[in-house]
Backbone bond lengths (Angstrom), bond angles and torsions (degrees), N, CA, C in turn:
res aa  C-N    CA-C-N  psi(-1)  N-CA   C-N-CA  omega(-1)  CA-C   N-CA-C  phi
1 M - - - 1.480 - - 1.502 110.93 -
2 D 1.302 117.80 135.32 1.444 124.34 179.90 1.594 104.92 -93.02
3 I 1.328 114.67 101.06 1.449 121.02 -173.82 1.540 110.12 -65.06
4 L 1.339 117.45 -42.03 1.468 120.90 -179.64 1.515 110.21 -63.66
5 A 1.313 117.41 -40.20 1.471 121.64 179.12 1.534 109.58 -62.77
6 K 1.345 114.33 -39.28 1.507 120.98 -178.22 1.482 109.08 -66.28
7 I 1.373 120.60 -37.49 1.398 124.23 177.42 1.531 110.42 -65.91
8 I 1.293 117.32 -40.48 1.456 121.19 176.57 1.516 110.35 -63.09
9 Q 1.336 116.97 -43.37 1.453 123.36 177.27 1.498 111.16 -57.12
10 L 1.394 116.39 -47.72 1.432 120.25 179.33 1.524 111.85 -60.42
11 R 1.366 112.66 -47.57 1.507 119.33 -179.22 1.506 110.64 -58.64
12 N 1.337 117.58 -43.51 1.456 119.90 -178.39 1.551 111.06 -68.43
13 Q 1.322 117.93 -37.11 1.467 122.22 175.34 1.525 113.99 -57.85
14 K 1.299 111.89 -35.80 1.451 117.85 177.03 1.551 115.61 -85.10
15 G 1.369 114.14 -9.29 1.415 119.59 -177.78 1.521 110.59 72.39
16 W 1.307 118.97 29.68 1.439 120.54 -175.16 1.496 109.89 -102.27
17 T 1.347 113.08 148.73 1.454 119.89 170.95 1.528 106.72 -83.13
18 E 1.356 119.52 171.13 1.452 120.79 176.39 1.545 108.65 -61.68
19 Y 1.294 115.89 -36.56 1.488 120.92 178.87 1.538 110.10 -60.75
20 K 1.326 117.45 -46.06 1.462 121.25 179.82 1.509 110.84 -63.16
21 L 1.284 118.41 -40.78 1.506 122.23 176.81 1.477 108.92 -61.55
22 S 1.299 119.24 -39.75 1.498 120.69 178.82 1.519 108.85 -64.80
23 L 1.287 119.92 -43.19 1.457 120.79 177.24 1.480 112.91 -62.44
24 E 1.332 119.15 -46.99 1.379 122.39 -176.51 1.547 114.50 -68.71
25 S 1.340 115.23 -30.66 1.456 118.89 -179.15 1.517 112.88 -99.96
26 N 1.300 118.72 -2.58 1.475 122.24 -177.96 1.514 112.99 58.78
27 I 1.297 116.89 32.95 1.455 125.00 174.13 1.525 107.68 -108.41
28 P 1.272 119.24 126.67 1.514 119.25 -179.13 1.542 108.75 -54.47
29 Q 1.349 113.39 143.65 1.457 118.65 176.51 1.471 113.47 -61.12
30 T 1.307 116.30 -32.62 1.450 121.45 -178.81 1.547 109.47 -64.63
31 T 1.336 115.78 -36.59 1.456 121.05 178.91 1.541 109.09 -65.45
32 I 1.332 117.84 -48.75 1.400 124.25 179.33 1.556 111.11 -58.91
33 S 1.313 114.12 -47.61 1.458 117.69 -179.17 1.521 110.26 -62.47
34 S 1.305 118.87 -39.05 1.484 122.74 -177.11 1.565 110.54 -63.92
35 W 1.375 117.94 -31.57 1.384 120.67 178.43 1.571 110.25 -58.58
36 F 1.350 112.00 -45.38 1.478 118.42 -177.03 1.518 111.31 -75.43
37 R 1.326 119.55 -41.58 1.448 123.10 179.55 1.510 111.99 -62.86
38 K 1.343 116.42 -41.89 1.474 122.13 -175.81 1.543 113.09 -97.86
39 N 1.344 115.74 -2.71 1.463 120.53 -176.90 1.523 110.10 53.95
40 V 1.367 115.19 51.34 1.449 121.89 -179.03 1.513 107.06 -108.03
41 Q 1.328 116.19 140.08 1.435 120.99 175.39 1.549 111.39 -76.03
42 P 1.300 118.31 137.16 1.507 122.13 174.89 1.504 110.72 -67.20
43 S 1.320 115.30 156.47 1.445 118.36 173.95 1.527 112.63 -71.96
44 V 1.243 118.51 164.26 1.439 123.05 178.11 1.536 110.12 -59.37
45 A 1.325 116.81 -39.99 1.489 120.09 178.13 1.494 110.72 -62.25
46 S 1.321 118.70 -40.68 1.437 122.31 178.07 1.534 112.58 -67.35
47 L 1.328 116.68 -41.35 1.450 121.92 174.18 1.520 111.74 -60.65
48 Q 1.358 115.92 -38.88 1.472 120.27 177.52 1.511 109.73 -65.00
49 A 1.287 118.24 -40.86 1.451 122.19 177.13 1.490 113.25 -62.78
50 I 1.326 117.37 -40.33 1.433 122.83 175.55 1.510 110.75 -65.45
51 C 1.308 118.45 -44.10 1.463 121.35 179.31 1.505 108.60 -63.24
52 N 1.317 118.36 -43.94 1.462 121.08 179.81 1.542 110.15 -57.46
53 A 1.314 114.86 -45.87 1.481 119.23 -179.17 1.509 112.37 -63.46
54 C 1.323 114.56 -33.08 1.506 119.24 -178.88 1.529 113.05 -87.91
55 G 1.321 116.57 -6.55 1.450 120.60 -179.53 1.503 114.44 74.64
56 I 1.311 118.02 32.26 1.433 123.72 175.13 1.526 111.56 -128.37
57 T 1.325 114.85 165.48 1.457 119.75 176.40 1.558 109.97 -94.08
58 L 1.295 114.77 165.31 1.441 119.01 175.23 1.556 110.18 -61.39
59 S 1.303 117.83 -35.32 1.461 122.56 176.78 1.536 109.49 -60.51
60 Q 1.298 116.92 -42.31 1.455 121.09 -179.67 1.491 110.12 -70.11
61 F 1.336 117.14 -33.54 1.491 120.64 176.58 1.497 110.58 -60.81
62 F 1.327 118.34 -41.97 1.455 123.04 -175.00 1.516 111.37 -94.24
63 A 1.333 121.05 3.92 1.457 125.53 177.65 1.557 107.08 -57.92
64 E 1.278 114.09 132.56 1.465 120.58 177.80 1.503 114.25 -83.61
65 D 1.375 115.90 -16.99 1.467 117.38 -174.82 1.527 112.32 -74.54
66 G 1.333 116.56 -7.28 1.445 119.95 178.54 1.483 115.17 78.19
67 E 1.295 116.01 -2.39 1.456 119.82 -179.81 1.540 110.67 -90.86
68 L 1.256 117.27 116.26 1.506 120.76 175.84 1.508 108.14 -101.72
69 R 1.287 115.41 115.60 1.438 120.30 178.56 1.485 110.73 -97.50
70 Q 1.309 115.67 135.17 1.476 118.63 -178.54 1.521 108.66 -79.85
71 L 1.313 119.34 143.29 1.460 123.81 172.82 1.491 107.52 -77.06
72 T 1.352 114.49 146.23 1.428 118.67 169.61 1.533 106.94 -74.92
73 P 1.339 114.97 162.74 1.501 117.53 177.11 1.536 110.61 -56.16
74 T 1.342 117.33 -41.33 1.458 120.64 -179.53 1.481 111.65 -64.09
75 Q 1.351 119.65 -41.72 1.458 122.94 -179.33 1.531 108.34 -65.30
76 K 1.336 118.38 -38.99 1.438 121.02 -179.36 1.569 112.10 -64.06
77 I 1.386 112.83 -41.74 1.472 119.03 175.97 1.487 109.94 -59.92
78 L 1.346 117.91 -46.08 1.470 123.66 -179.16 1.563 110.76 -58.90
79 L 1.314 116.34 -46.63 1.492 121.47 178.58 1.527 112.56 -62.37
80 D 1.379 114.24 -42.81 1.442 118.78 -178.60 1.560 109.18 -65.62
81 E 1.276 118.48 -41.45 1.395 124.45 179.75 1.559 110.82 -65.72
82 F 1.312 114.06 -44.40 1.493 121.44 179.13 1.550 107.96 -59.24
83 A 1.281 116.57 -44.46 1.494 119.95 -176.50 1.518 112.20 -62.65
84 S 1.333 116.77 -25.97 1.422 118.23 -177.67 1.559 114.68 -85.58
85 L 1.289 114.72 -4.61 1.467 122.01 177.92 1.533 112.94 -82.00
86 S 1.349 115.68 151.57 1.445 119.46 174.05 1.535 107.81 -69.20
87 S 1.338 114.41 166.07 1.465 119.88 179.94 1.528 111.27 -59.09
88 P 1.373 119.56 -43.66 1.461 118.40 -179.90 1.542 111.57 -67.29
89 Q 1.362 115.56 -32.18 1.477 118.80 178.08 1.541 109.91 -67.29
90 Q 1.371 115.32 -41.81 1.452 118.02 -179.45 1.567 110.02 -64.23
91 E 1.306 117.06 -39.67 1.455 118.97 177.43 1.498 112.47 -64.41
92 A 1.327 116.13 -39.09 1.508 118.40 176.62 1.484 113.34 -65.26
93 L 1.339 116.12 -40.10 1.501 121.87 177.38 1.557 110.25 -63.46
94 I 1.344 116.64 -43.27 1.449 120.11 177.72 1.511 112.12 -61.14
95 A 1.344 116.28 -42.05 1.454 122.54 178.34 1.531 109.36 -62.87
96 L 1.330 114.97 -44.86 1.518 119.10 178.85 1.534 111.30 -60.78
97 L 1.286 117.77 -43.52 1.510 123.40 -177.61 1.546 108.13 -66.13
98 K 1.317 115.23 -42.31 1.477 117.09 176.49 1.491 115.37 -64.58
99 S 1.343 115.81 -37.36 1.451 120.92 175.76 1.519 111.12 -66.64
100 M 1.261 117.59 -35.85 1.425 121.75 179.65 1.532 112.16 -68.04
101 R 1.353 114.54 -37.96 1.467 118.82 177.84 1.531 112.58 -69.51
102 N 1.369 114.78 -30.42 1.436 119.60 179.89 1.522 115.97 -79.28
103 E 1.317 114.35 -7.80 1.470 119.38 179.24 1.501 114.38 -77.90
104 D 1.301 116.03 -9.22 1.504 120.33 -177.30 1.499 109.85 -56.55
């Protein structure tokens, strides 16, 4: 997968300039520009910031089916809150969600 091409695809789908992507992702435009000038892959943290700005998950970014599904505002809030939890808290939340699903 060409990660830089995928970033361009996402940016174009949003109708964003490189500058707008930098504003939405809180990544300096100079950093984004240097990825393309130097053909350097962004860090996982930078990819996560881009995905957050575009309303998708990293899994969706790397999906091979080519279908990018937008997150609902509620899903985005849930993912943002989940990311702020410690690893044990995340595991506890996952266990709670699984137990709620199994109560049907």
